[in-house]
C-alpha positions in Angstrom: 88.8 165.7 189.3 86.5 163.2 187.7 88.0 161.8 184.5 86.6 159.6 181.7 89.1 158.0 179.3 87.5 157.6 175.9 89.9 155.2 174.3 91.6 153.2 177.1 94.2 151.6 175.0 98.0 152.1 175.0 97.9 155.9 175.3 94.6 156.7 177.1 94.8 153.7 179.3 98.3 154.6 180.4 97.5 158.2 181.4 94.2 157.1 182.9 96.0 154.6 185.0 98.5 157.2 186.3 95.6 159.4 187.3 93.8 156.6 189.0 96.9 155.7 191.0 97.0 159.4 192.2 93.5 158.9 193.6 91.6 160.8 190.9 88.1 159.5 190.0 88.7 157.8 186.7 86.4 155.7 184.5 87.8 153.8 181.6 85.7 153.6 178.5 86.5 150.3 176.8 85.0 147.2 175.1 85.4 143.5 174.6 88.1 141.5 176.3 89.9 144.7 177.4 86.9 145.9 179.2 86.5 142.5 180.9 90.1 142.4 182.0 90.0 145.9 183.5 86.9 145.0 185.4 88.2 141.7 186.8 92.0 142.4 187.3 92.5 146.2 186.9 94.6 147.8 184.3 98.2 146.6 184.5 101.1 148.8 183.5 104.5 147.2 183.0 107.4 149.6 182.8 110.9 148.3 183.1 112.3 151.8 183.8 109.5 153.4 185.9 108.1 150.4 187.7 105.0 148.2 187.3 101.6 148.9 188.9 98.0 148.0 188.7 95.2 150.7 188.5 91.8 149.7 189.8 89.0 151.9 188.5 85.5 151.5 187.0 85.2 150.6 183.4 82.2 150.9 181.1 81.3 150.5 177.5 78.3 152.7 177.7 79.0 156.3 178.5 75.4 156.9 179.5 76.2 154.9 182.6 79.0 157.3 183.5 77.3 160.7 183.1 78.9 164.1 183.1 82.6 164.3 184.2 85.1 167.1 184.8 87.5 166.0 182.0 87.2 163.6 179.1 90.5 162.5 177.6 90.0 161.4 174.0 92.6 158.9 172.9 90.8 156.6 170.4 92.3 156.0 167.0 91.1 158.6 164.6 89.5 156.0 162.3 87.1 155.1 165.0 85.8 158.7 165.4 82.5 158.1 163.6 81.4 155.6 166.3 83.5 156.9 169.3 82.8 160.6 169.3 79.0 160.4 169.6 79.8 158.6 173.0 81.0 162.0 174.3 77.6 163.5 174.6 76.5 161.8 177.9 79.9 162.7 179.5 79.5 166.5 178.9 78.1 168.8 181.5 78.1 172.5 181.7 81.7 172.8 182.6 83.2 169.6 181.2 86.5 169.9 179.4 87.2 167.5 176.5 91.0 167.1 175.9 91.8 165.4 172.7 95.2 163.7 172.3 94.5 162.1 168.9 97.1 162.1 166.1 96.8 164.6 163.4 95.4 168.1 163.0 91.7 167.4 162.4 90.8 166.1 165.8 90.0 169.3 167.6 87.4 170.2 164.9 86.0 166.7 164.9 85.6 166.7 168.6 84.1 170.2 168.7 81.5 169.2 166.1 80.1 166.9 168.8 81.0 168.6 172.1 81.0 172.3 171.1 84.1 174.5 170.8 83.9 175.9 174.3 84.4 172.5 175.8 87.4 171.5 173.7 91.2 171.6 174.5 93.8 170.3 172.1 96.9 168.5 172.9 99.6 166.1 171.8 101.5 163.4 173.6 104.9 161.7 173.6 104.8 158.3 175.2 106.0 154.8 174.1 103.3 152.3 175.2 101.6 149.3 173.6 98.5 147.3 174.5 100.1 143.9 174.7 97.1 142.0 175.9 93.6 142.7 177.3 94.2 144.7 180.5 98.0 145.0 180.0 99.9 148.1 178.8 103.7 147.9 178.4 105.7 151.0 178.4 109.2 151.3 176.8 111.4 154.2 177.8 110.3 156.9 180.2 108.5 159.5 178.0 105.1 160.4 179.4 104.5 163.9 178.1 101.3 165.8 177.4 101.4 169.3 175.8 98.1 171.0 175.7 96.0 174.1 175.8 93.3 176.2 174.3 92.6 176.0 170.5 89.4 178.0 170.0 88.6 181.6 170.8 92.2 182.7 171.0 92.6 186.4 171.0 95.2 188.2 168.9 97.0 189.2 172.2 97.1 185.6 173.3 98.5 184.5 169.9 101.1 187.2 170.0 102.2 186.0 173.5 101.6 182.3 173.1 104.8 181.5 174.9 103.9 183.6 177.9 102.6 181.4 180.7 100.4 184.3 181.9 98.2 183.6 178.9 97.5 180.0 179.9 93.8 179.7 180.8 92.9 178.8 184.4 91.2 175.5 183.3 94.3 174.4 181.4 96.5 175.2 184.4 94.2 173.3 186.8 94.3 170.2 184.6 98.1 170.5 184.2 98.5 170.6 187.9 96.6 167.4 188.4 98.5 165.7 185.6 101.8 166.7 187.0 100.8 165.4 190.4 100.2 162.0 188.7 103.8 161.9 187.5 102.8 162.9 183.9 105.0 165.5 182.3 102.4 168.1 181.6 103.2 171.3 179.6 100.4 173.8 179.5 100.5 176.3 176.6 98.4 179.3 175.5 98.0 178.1 171.9 97.9 174.3 171.5 97.8 174.6 167.7 101.6 175.2 167.8 102.6 171.9 169.5 99.9 170.0 167.5 101.5 171.2 164.2 105.0 170.8 165.6 104.3 167.1 166.0 102.5 166.9 162.7 105.6 168.2 160.9 107.4 165.1 162.2 104.6 162.5 162.4 103.1 162.9 159.0 106.4 162.1 157.1 107.6 159.7 159.8 104.5 157.5 159.6 104.4 157.9 155.9 108.0 156.8 155.2 108.0 154.0 157.6 104.6 152.8 156.6 105.1 153.0 152.8 108.5 151.3 153.0 107.4 148.8 155.7 110.7 149.5 157.5 111.8 150.8 160.8 113.4 154.2 160.6 117.0 152.9 160.8 116.8 151.1 157.5 115.6 154.4 155.9 117.9 156.8 157.6 121.1 155.2 156.4 120.4 156.6 152.9 121.2 160.4 152.7 118.7 160.8 149.8 115.9 159.4 152.1 116.9 161.9 154.8 116.6 164.7 152.3 113.2 163.6 151.2 112.0 163.2 154.8 113.0 166.8 155.7 111.5 168.0 152.4 108.2 166.3 153.4 108.4 168.0 156.8 108.8 171.4 155.1 105.8 170.6 153.0 103.8 170.1 156.2 105.2 173.3 157.7 104.1 175.2 154.7 100.5 173.9 155.2 100.7 175.2 158.8 101.7 178.6 157.6 98.8 178.6 155.2 96.5 177.7 158.0 97.7 180.7 160.0 99.8 178.7 162.5 103.4 179.6 163.2 105.3 176.5 164.3 108.1 176.8 166.8 111.0 178.8 165.4 113.5 176.1 166.2 111.3 173.2 165.1 113.7 172.0 162.3 116.7 172.2 164.6 114.9 170.0 167.3 113.6 167.7 164.6 117.1 167.1 163.1 118.5 166.5 166.6 115.7 164.0 167.4 116.1 162.2 164.1 119.9 161.9 164.4 119.4 160.2 167.8 116.3 158.1 167.2 116.7 154.4 167.9 117.1 152.6 164.6 114.4 150.0 165.5 111.7 152.7 166.0 108.5 152.1 164.1 105.5 154.4 163.7 102.2 153.2 165.1 100.9 153.3 161.6 103.6 150.7 160.6 102.8 148.6 163.6 99.1 148.6 162.6 100.0 147.6 159.1 102.2 144.8 160.3 99.4 143.5 162.5 96.8 143.7 159.7 94.8 146.5 161.3 93.3 149.7 160.0 95.6 152.7 159.7 95.3 156.4 160.4 96.2 157.4 156.9 93.3 159.8 156.6 94.1 161.6 159.8 97.7 161.9 158.8 98.7 162.0 155.1 95.1 162.5 154.0 94.5 165.5 156.3 97.7 167.1 155.0 96.8 166.6 151.4 93.3 168.0 151.8 94.5 171.1 153.7 97.3 171.6 151.2 94.7 171.5 148.3 92.5 174.0 150.1 95.4 176.5 150.2 97.0 175.5 146.9 100.2 174.4 148.7 102.3 171.9 146.7 103.0 168.7 148.7 104.3 166.2 146.1 106.1 164.0 148.6 103.3 163.8 151.2 100.8 163.3 148.3 102.8 160.3 147.1 103.0 158.8 150.6 99.2 159.2 150.8 98.6 157.5 147.5 100.8 154.5 148.5 99.1 154.1 151.9 95.5 154.8 151.0 94.7 151.3 149.7 95.7 149.9 153.1 93.4 152.2 155.1 91.0 149.4 156.1 93.6 146.7 156.6 95.2 144.1 154.3 94.3 144.4 150.6 92.5 141.4 149.4 
């Protein structure tokens, strides 16, 4: 398959590099020093547990020079959508699939507004990587998971049997097979809205609490009251999902509690890392999206709304 990686940073760059090492035809879309480094030295991946490697593949800043591909993976930060998503158009041919892995629940609609619903797949990812320097991605741990599938045009039958692998579309299965061959833990699903909201139930409060407190999760989790507030915020997000017509996984809060009880205490959200580095933050794609959807459905979300209010002034970087 021919892939274009729109957003070749820590997440997109890592998965694109894995695909390139498999021999897939990959083009990284990047800019600045990162683009120059990929062109001159390749994209270096350092992974203490999985091994280091260098992926050599074309890199461009102008998608018009790339042309239509089979699959576009969208992994830019959501706050860059206004400038990044128009770059999709030259990449889309008659049968191109656009797989978005962006944080939050708005991305599939944002991407579809540019690419058209029939081209779009939704997904979510679990991977611990960081862009440490131009052309260098460092992976901590071994997670490298993508859960994805259809999000538009789902029939009532497919929704009723969303856990049945027979309802996975052929294009989703074909991409999953390629990802798996590249040593990416790919899980194809019939209805990708479920894993997207499953993650949002965790990520919205996790990024909110760590960001608002400016603390890694361990400093928060030692206080039982904070744990109660975290889970209450998660339930607020789950209530929004229900109002949106999405049924999250039945055991979602069991798996969430297990995960939170075993999470390394030094774990920081990417939103907190961006705050600490003086960068823009994805508050609108996370807490903002939750508050707007809650308001549309008259769902009370007092905790998430408070987190949104605390983080909103930092949306564009340090307050001056």
